[in-house]
C-alpha positions in Angstrom: -0.1 172.3 11.7 -3.7 171.5 12.1 -6.1 174.4 12.9 -7.3 174.4 16.5 -11.1 173.6 16.9 -13.4 176.2 18.3 -14.4 175.8 21.9 -17.9 174.4 22.5 -19.3 177.8 23.6 -18.2 179.5 20.4 -19.7 176.7 18.3 -23.0 176.9 20.1 -23.0 180.7 19.9 -22.3 180.6 16.2 -25.3 178.2 15.7 -27.6 180.4 17.7 -26.5 183.5 15.9 -27.0 181.8 12.5 -30.5 180.8 13.5 -31.3 184.3 14.7 -30.0 185.6 11.4 -32.1 183.2 9.4 -35.2 184.2 11.3 -34.5 187.9 10.9 -34.0 187.5 7.1 -37.2 185.6 6.8 -39.1 188.3 8.7 -37.6 191.0 6.7 -38.4 189.2 3.4 -42.0 188.6 4.5 -42.4 192.3 5.3 -40.8 193.4 2.0 -42.8 191.0 -0.2 -46.1 191.6 1.6 -46.6 188.1 3.0 -49.0 189.4 5.7 -51.2 186.8 7.3 -52.8 187.2 10.6 -51.9 184.1 12.7 -55.1 184.4 14.7 -57.1 184.0 11.5 -55.4 180.8 10.6 -56.7 178.8 13.6 -58.6 179.9 16.6 -57.2 179.3 20.1 -60.3 177.2 21.0 -59.7 174.9 18.0 -56.0 174.7 18.8 -56.6 173.8 22.4 -59.2 171.2 21.4 -56.7 169.6 19.1 -53.9 169.6 21.6 -56.0 168.0 24.4 -57.8 165.4 22.3 -56.2 164.2 19.1 -52.6 165.1 19.9 -52.7 164.6 23.7 -50.0 161.9 23.8 -47.5 164.0 21.7 -48.3 167.0 23.9 -47.6 165.1 27.1 -44.4 163.6 25.7 -43.1 167.0 24.6 -43.9 168.4 28.1 -42.1 165.5 29.7 -39.0 166.0 27.5 -38.9 169.7 28.4 -39.3 168.9 32.1 -36.5 166.4 32.0 -34.3 168.9 30.3 -35.0 171.6 32.9 -34.3 169.2 35.8 -31.1 168.1 34.0 -29.9 171.7 33.7 -30.6 172.4 37.4 -28.7 169.2 38.4 -25.7 170.2 36.2 -25.6 173.7 37.6 -25.8 172.6 41.2 -23.1 169.9 40.8 -19.9 170.9 42.6 -16.8 171.4 40.4 -14.3 168.6 40.5 -11.2 170.7 41.1 -12.7 173.0 43.7 
């Protein structure tokens, strides 16, 4: 007999847990090995905002549109009535 596949929720949950585990290991290693860098020293907020709204404006707007479409899609999927109900 062939093994039964995992339901979609379990598969998505496993991917999320794996991602969280990878981030936790990376943070733990950085703390143990002394990789301490202050993120605010790498780039200032003023420089970052200047870059986002001048040189990378198109990419910033496209990313915001994709996120907006995703949020609207989730709301539509949640509000849709069930077929058997």
